C-alpha positions in Angstrom: 98.1 68.6 89.5 97.6 71.0 87.4 97.0 75.0 88.0 94.6 76.0 90.2 92.5 79.2 89.7 91.8 81.8 92.2 88.4 84.0 91.5 87.3 87.1 92.7 85.1 89.9 91.6 83.7 93.3 92.7 79.9 92.2 91.9 79.7 89.7 94.5 80.0 86.0 94.9 76.3 85.3 93.8 76.8 87.6 90.2 76.0 86.0 86.9 79.7 86.8 85.4 81.3 85.0 88.6 79.2 82.2 88.2 79.6 81.6 84.3 83.4 82.3 85.0 83.7 79.5 88.0 81.5 76.9 86.0 83.4 77.3 82.8 87.0 76.8 84.6 85.7 73.9 86.4 84.5 72.3 82.9 87.7 72.9 81.7 89.3 70.9 84.4 90.8 73.7 86.5 91.2 73.3 90.1 89.0 76.9 91.5 89.3 78.5 94.6 86.6 81.4 95.1 87.2 84.2 97.4 84.8 86.8 96.4 82.9 90.1 98.1 79.5 88.6 99.8 77.7 91.7 97.8 78.4 94.2 95.3 81.3 96.0 95.6 82.1 97.9 92.5 83.9 100.9 92.1 86.1 100.2 95.3 89.4 100.5 93.4 91.9 98.5 96.0 89.7 99.5 98.9 91.2 97.8 102.1 89.0 97.1 105.3 90.9 98.3 108.0 90.0 98.5 112.1 87.2 96.3 112.0 86.6 92.6 111.5 85.3 90.9 108.2 83.4 87.5 108.5 84.7 84.8 106.3 82.0 81.9 105.2 82.8 78.6 103.2 79.9 78.9 100.4 79.2 74.8 99.9 75.6 76.3 99.2 76.8 77.5 95.8 78.1 74.0 94.5 74.5 73.3 93.4 73.7 76.7 91.7 77.2 76.4 89.7 76.3 73.2 88.6 79.3 72.0 90.0 80.2 68.1 89.1 81.3 66.2 91.8 83.5 64.3 89.6 85.4 67.2 88.8 88.6 69.3 90.2 88.5 70.7 93.4 87.1 73.9 94.2 86.6 75.9 97.2 83.9 78.7 98.0 84.1 81.5 99.9 82.9 85.1 100.7 84.0 88.0 102.5 81.9 91.0 103.9 84.8 93.0 102.2 86.2 93.9 99.0 88.2 92.6 96.2 91.6 93.5 97.6 90.4 91.9 101.2 89.6 89.0 99.1 92.8 88.6 97.4 94.8 89.1 100.6 92.8 86.7 102.7 93.3 84.1 100.0 97.0 84.5 99.5 98.1 85.7 103.3 97.1 82.8 105.1 93.3 83.7 105.7 91.9 80.5 104.4 91.7 77.1 106.0 95.4 75.4 105.6 93.9 72.5 103.4 93.1 74.9 100.6 95.3 74.6 97.3 97.6 77.5 96.8 96.6 78.9 93.4 98.9 79.5 90.3 97.0 82.4 89.1 94.1 84.7 90.0 91.2 85.8 87.9 89.1 88.9 88.9 85.6 89.2 87.1 83.6 88.5 84.7 82.7 92.0 85.2 79.2 93.2 84.6 80.4 96.3 82.5 83.9 97.2 81.1 86.9 98.5 82.8 88.6 100.4 79.9 90.7 103.7 79.9 89.8 105.8 82.7 87.8 102.9 84.6 91.1 101.2 85.5 91.3 104.3 88.1 88.2 103.4 90.1 86.9 99.3 89.3 87.2 96.7 92.1 87.6 94.0 89.4 90.7 96.1 88.3 91.9 96.7 91.9 91.5 92.7 93.1 93.7 91.9 89.9 96.5 94.4 90.5 96.5 93.7 94.6 97.3 90.0 93.1 100.2 91.5 91.2 101.4 93.4 94.6 101.7 90.2 96.1 103.9 88.2 93.5 101.2 86.2 91.6 100.1 86.6 87.8 96.5 88.2 87.1 94.0 88.9 85.0 91.1 91.2 85.3 88.1 90.1 82.7 85.1 92.2 81.9 81.6 92.3 79.7 81.0 95.4 77.6 77.6 95.7 79.1 75.7 96.5 82.1 72.7 95.1 80.9 71.6 91.3 81.5 73.6 89.2 79.1 75.1 86.0 78.5 78.6 85.4 79.7 79.3 83.0 77.2 81.7 85.3 75.0 83.8 86.4 77.8 84.2 82.9 79.2 85.5 82.0 75.9 87.9 84.7 75.7 88.9 84.3 78.8 89.7 80.7 78.7 91.8 81.6 75.6 94.0 83.5 77.8 94.2 81.1 80.3 95.3 78.1 78.2 98.3 80.3 77.0 98.9 81.7 80.6 99.1 78.0 82.0 102.0 77.7 79.9 104.2 79.9 80.8 103.9 80.2 84.8 104.8 77.4 87.3 102.1 75.4 89.1 104.0 77.0 92.1 104.4 80.8 92.2 107.7 81.9 92.8 107.2 85.4 93.9 104.1 84.8 96.4 104.5 87.0 99.4 108.0 89.4 97.4 109.9 87.9 100.0 113.2 89.4 98.1 111.3 92.8 97.9 112.3 95.0 95.1 115.7 92.9 94.4 113.6 90.6 92.6 113.4 92.0 89.0 112.4 90.6 85.8 114.8 89.4 83.5 115.3 88.2 80.0 117.0 88.2 76.5 114.2 90.2 74.6 111.8 92.5 75.5 108.9 89.5 75.1 111.1 87.3 77.6 111.3 90.3 80.1 107.3 90.9 80.3 107.1 87.3 80.4 108.8 87.0 83.4 107.1 90.2 84.6 103.6 88.4 84.8 105.1 85.5 86.4 106.4 87.9 89.2 103.0 90.1 89.1 104.9 93.3 88.3 102.3 93.4 85.2 98.8 91.9 84.8 96.4 91.4 81.6 93.2 93.3 81.5 90.5 91.8 79.1 87.6 93.5 77.8 85.0 91.6 75.5 82.3 93.1 73.7 78.7 91.7 73.7 78.8 91.0 69.4 82.3 89.3 69.7 83.2 87.3 67.1 86.5 85.8 68.3 89.3 87.9 67.3 91.7 89.7 70.1 93.5 92.8 69.6 96.5 93.8 71.8 95.8 97.4 73.1 96.7 100.0 75.7 94.4 102.6 77.4 91.9 104.4 75.1 90.7 107.7 75.7 87.2 107.1 77.3 85.4 110.3 78.6 82.1 110.3 81.3 80.2 113.5 80.1 77.5 115.1 82.6 78.7 113.1 85.6 76.4 114.5 88.1 72.7 114.5 88.5 70.8 116.5 90.5 67.7 114.8 92.1 65.1 117.2 93.2 64.7 120.6 94.0 68.3 122.0 94.4 67.3 125.8 94.7 69.3 128.1 96.6 67.3 128.6 99.7 68.1 124.9 100.1 70.8 123.8 102.3 70.4 120.0 101.6 70.1 117.9 98.7 70.5 114.9 96.7 72.9 114.2 93.8 73.7 111.0 92.0 76.5 110.1 89.9 76.4 108.6 86.9 76.8 109.6 83.3 74.7 111.3 80.7 76.7 110.2 77.7 80.1 108.2 77.0 82.6 109.5 74.3 85.0 107.1 73.2 87.7 108.7 71.2 88.8 106.9 67.8 93.0 106.2 69.5 94.9 103.7 67.4 95.2 100.5 69.5 93.0 102.1 72.1 91.1 99.4 74.2 87.9 101.3 74.5 87.8 102.2 70.6 88.9 98.5 69.4 86.0 97.3 71.6 83.7 99.4 69.7 85.3 97.4 66.6 84.4 94.2 67.8 87.8 93.1 69.2 88.3 91.6 72.8 91.1 94.3 73.9 93.8 92.6 76.1 96.1 95.2 77.5 99.1 94.5 79.5 99.3 97.0 82.5 101.7 97.6 85.3 101.3 96.9 88.7 103.4 99.4 89.9 103.0 103.7 89.6 105.5 105.3 87.9 108.5 105.9 90.3 108.2 102.6 92.0 111.5 100.5 91.5 109.5 97.7 90.2 107.6 99.9 87.8 107.8 98.5 84.0 109.0 101.2 81.8 106.7 102.5 79.1 109.3 101.7 76.6 108.7 98.3 77.4 104.9 98.6 77.6 104.6 100.3 74.3 105.9 96.9 72.8 102.8 95.2 74.2 100.1 97.0 71.6 100.5 95.6 68.4 97.1 95.8 67.9 97.4 92.2 66.4 96.1 89.5 68.0 96.9 88.8 71.3 100.2 90.1 73.3 103.1 88.7 71.5 105.1 88.1 74.9 101.9 85.8 75.8 102.1 83.5 72.8 104.8 80.7 73.1 105.0 77.3 70.8 103.3 78.7 67.6 
């Protein structure tokens, strides 16, 4: 039977990053269910569409675009006129047709542009992965460190490497989907690594992968770094004092990455694929992972130790 993987993103179902990811997963032998926004929804965090209906469409037309082999594992493709978190809830809470396979893992991406440091507060890619965690299932967010048109083969290779390790530790059928036991089901174990492994299985932590354009194959386990956007607002046109209305545009004139040891943005700048273990829940929530436990996940050497078994 094997693991089935749910794929979503915030760049839209037609974006090159999700196309590369779906093709790569399918070629690697995984069953795939795609449920993604019908258009770009970047910087949407965990936005939910409330008080209005959304349109859900089956996208058989994308089989040709994705170059899907009919003899390969099953693949089902859907888009929604909503946001990444909407897509996740639709897929995991019974919104898809009843004959769609249940996923074991969700991947959100591959995003066009990085999602590091303060980006995790705004990112729809992160929002999709985190929404999966709140539903009680394992998740990865994956991003390429550029907004320019680019080859997604390197972030795909890094993502598939993570998936290979993940599928060794997670069951094919999620054990906590829907969180029927609420906050009484907590991750347990005889060591920090075992507790973290079980926290991932239960959805209480998730992984955030960022891959540099020139990646040479090395990973680094990281924490969130210091990344600062300078000159965030641009005045467009005339903003003289006698006007009552003018246009502004949000962006960044420059980006400053602090050289913080094992910080995600600094390690990506140095050429490593950054893998951060992030908590699903905010501080103060009964299922929040302690800072002390999360500190053990960013040694700076290779993949997080809790993820790697059997070596």
